[in-house]
TORROBA-398109 format. One record per residue (C-alpha): residue in one letter; x, y, z. Coordinates in steps of 0.1 Angstrom, whole numbers. Layout:
<atoms>
{code: A | X: X | Y: Y | Z: Z}
...
</atoms>
This chain:
<atoms>
{code: X | X: 212 | Y: 66 | Z: -7}
{code: X | X: 221 | Y: 31 | Z: 10}
{code: X | X: 215 | Y: -1 | Z: -5}
{code: X | X: 183 | Y: -9 | Z: 12}
{code: X | X: 166 | Y: 24 | Z: 4}
{code: X | X: 176 | Y: 18 | Z: -31}
{code: X | X: 160 | Y: -17 | Z: -31}
{code: X | X: 128 | Y: -3 | Z: -15}
{code: X | X: 126 | Y: 24 | Z: -41}
{code: X | X: 129 | Y: -3 | Z: -69}
{code: X | X: 103 | Y: -24 | Z: -54}
{code: X | X: 79 | Y: 4 | Z: -53}
{code: X | X: 86 | Y: 15 | Z: -91}
{code: X | X: 84 | Y: -22 | Z: -100}
{code: X | X: 51 | Y: -26 | Z: -82}
{code: X | X: 36 | Y: 6 | Z: -100}
{code: X | X: 48 | Y: -5 | Z: -133}
{code: X | X: 33 | Y: -39 | Z: -128}
{code: X | X: -1 | Y: -27 | Z: -117}
{code: X | X: -4 | Y: 3 | Z: -141}
{code: X | X: -18 | Y: -13 | Z: -171}
{code: X | X: -26 | Y: -49 | Z: -155}
{code: X | X: -59 | Y: -66 | Z: -160}
{code: X | X: -82 | Y: -74 | Z: -132}
{code: X | X: -71 | Y: -111 | Z: -135}
{code: X | X: -34 | Y: -100 | Z: -133}
{code: X | X: -41 | Y: -77 | Z: -104}
{code: X | X: -54 | Y: -106 | Z: -84}
{code: X | X: -23 | Y: -126 | Z: -94}
{code: X | X: -1 | Y: -98 | Z: -81}
{code: X | X: -20 | Y: -97 | Z: -47}
{code: X | X: -13 | Y: -135 | Z: -44}
{code: X | X: 23 | Y: -134 | Z: -54}
{code: X | X: 27 | Y: -103 | Z: -30}
{code: X | X: 11 | Y: -122 | Z: 0}
{code: X | X: 32 | Y: -153 | Z: -6}
{code: X | X: 63 | Y: -132 | Z: -9}
{code: X | X: 57 | Y: -115 | Z: 24}
{code: X | X: 46 | Y: -149 | Z: 42}
{code: X | X: 78 | Y: -164 | Z: 31}
{code: X | X: 97 | Y: -135 | Z: 42}
{code: X | X: 81 | Y: -134 | Z: 76}
{code: X | X: 92 | Y: -172 | Z: 79}
{code: X | X: 128 | Y: -163 | Z: 75}
{code: X | X: 125 | Y: -133 | Z: 97}
{code: X | X: 112 | Y: -157 | Z: 124}
{code: X | X: 142 | Y: -178 | Z: 120}
{code: X | X: 167 | Y: -150 | Z: 121}
{code: X | X: 147 | Y: -135 | Z: 153}
{code: X | X: 140 | Y: -102 | Z: 137}
{code: X | X: 108 | Y: -95 | Z: 154}
{code: X | X: 99 | Y: -61 | Z: 139}
{code: X | X: 106 | Y: -72 | Z: 103}
{code: X | X: 84 | Y: -103 | Z: 109}
{code: X | X: 55 | Y: -81 | Z: 121}
{code: X | X: 59 | Y: -58 | Z: 91}
{code: X | X: 56 | Y: -86 | Z: 67}
{code: X | X: 28 | Y: -106 | Z: 84}
{code: X | X: 10 | Y: -72 | Z: 85}
{code: X | X: 17 | Y: -66 | Z: 47}
{code: X | X: 6 | Y: -102 | Z: 39}
{code: X | X: -28 | Y: -96 | Z: 59}
{code: X | X: -33 | Y: -63 | Z: 40}
{code: X | X: -28 | Y: -81 | Z: 8}
{code: X | X: -52 | Y: -109 | Z: 16}
{code: X | X: -76 | Y: -85 | Z: 28}
{code: X | X: -73 | Y: -68 | Z: -7}
{code: X | X: -82 | Y: -104 | Z: -21}
{code: X | X: -111 | Y: -106 | Z: 0}
{code: X | X: -123 | Y: -72 | Z: -12}
{code: X | X: -120 | Y: -81 | Z: -48}
{code: X | X: -146 | Y: -110 | Z: -44}
{code: X | X: -180 | Y: -105 | Z: -61}
{code: X | X: -202 | Y: -117 | Z: -33}
{code: X | X: -232 | Y: -107 | Z: -52}
{code: X | X: -224 | Y: -125 | Z: -85}
{code: X | X: -197 | Y: -150 | Z: -72}
{code: X | X: -221 | Y: -175 | Z: -54}
{code: X | X: -207 | Y: -204 | Z: -34}
{code: X | X: -173 | Y: -200 | Z: -48}
{code: X | X: -169 | Y: -165 | Z: -36}
{code: X | X: -183 | Y: -173 | Z: -4}
{code: X | X: -159 | Y: -204 | Z: 0}
{code: X | X: -129 | Y: -180 | Z: -8}
{code: X | X: -142 | Y: -153 | Z: 16}
{code: X | X: -139 | Y: -180 | Z: 42}
{code: X | X: -107 | Y: -192 | Z: 33}
{code: X | X: -90 | Y: -158 | Z: 32}
{code: X | X: -105 | Y: -151 | Z: 65}
{code: X | X: -91 | Y: -183 | Z: 81}
{code: X | X: -56 | Y: -174 | Z: 64}
{code: X | X: -57 | Y: -140 | Z: 82}
{code: X | X: -67 | Y: -156 | Z: 115}
{code: X | X: -38 | Y: -181 | Z: 112}
{code: X | X: -13 | Y: -154 | Z: 102}
{code: X | X: -23 | Y: -135 | Z: 134}
{code: X | X: -17 | Y: -166 | Z: 155}
{code: X | X: 16 | Y: -172 | Z: 136}
{code: X | X: 26 | Y: -138 | Z: 146}
{code: X | X: 17 | Y: -140 | Z: 182}
{code: X | X: 34 | Y: -175 | Z: 186}
{code: X | X: 63 | Y: -170 | Z: 162}
{code: X | X: 53 | Y: -203 | Z: 146}
{code: X | X: 68 | Y: -208 | Z: 111}
{code: X | X: 47 | Y: -241 | Z: 106}
{code: X | X: 16 | Y: -219 | Z: 105}
{code: X | X: 30 | Y: -197 | Z: 80}
{code: X | X: 39 | Y: -228 | Z: 59}
{code: X | X: 1 | Y: -238 | Z: 64}
{code: X | X: -10 | Y: -205 | Z: 49}
{code: X | X: 15 | Y: -204 | Z: 20}
{code: X | X: 1 | Y: -239 | Z: 10}
{code: X | X: -35 | Y: -228 | Z: 9}
{code: X | X: -25 | Y: -197 | Z: -9}
{code: X | X: -6 | Y: -217 | Z: -36}
{code: X | X: -38 | Y: -240 | Z: -39}
{code: X | X: -57 | Y: -209 | Z: -48}
{code: X | X: -32 | Y: -193 | Z: -69}
{code: X | X: -27 | Y: -225 | Z: -89}
{code: X | X: -66 | Y: -226 | Z: -97}
{code: X | X: -65 | Y: -188 | Z: -106}
{code: X | X: -35 | Y: -192 | Z: -128}
{code: X | X: -53 | Y: -220 | Z: -148}
{code: X | X: -81 | Y: -195 | Z: -157}
{code: X | X: -76 | Y: -179 | Z: -190}
{code: X | X: -70 | Y: -143 | Z: -187}
{code: X | X: -87 | Y: -133 | Z: -216}
{code: X | X: -121 | Y: -149 | Z: -207}
{code: X | X: -147 | Y: -125 | Z: -206}
{code: X | X: -176 | Y: -122 | Z: -180}
{code: X | X: -199 | Y: -127 | Z: -210}
{code: X | X: -182 | Y: -160 | Z: -220}
{code: X | X: -186 | Y: -171 | Z: -183}
{code: X | X: -223 | Y: -161 | Z: -183}
{code: X | X: -229 | Y: -181 | Z: -215}
{code: X | X: -210 | Y: -213 | Z: -203}
{code: X | X: -230 | Y: -212 | Z: -171}
{code: X | X: -264 | Y: -209 | Z: -190}
{code: X | X: -255 | Y: -239 | Z: -210}
{code: X | X: -248 | Y: -261 | Z: -181}
</atoms>
């Protein structure tokens, strides 16, 4: 087994272990972290002129962002869910342009947007329950 194969296998095992018992809150964090990792990798691959690697990483980031979009509760999420869906759609469109144009500045833009969303998500306590949120909303 070569070093690259071993690294890929390690990453697969790590991802499985991380997601196995993860809460829904943590799963969203994992998707965001993965998207950021893949976008950053794609940026480096553009600079090294590794087009197949760039394409692979951008496609992976697109898939992770799609997972974030599908995790939105559009029925109960109201304006926040709608805004996040629009933002995820925008990020996906920008990634497609970055891929076509080999433009690392667009990747930087998407990383910046994802970091804003992630910092807000990270600020939400993981142990907050849906019932607690509903009670807080009723009191407002």
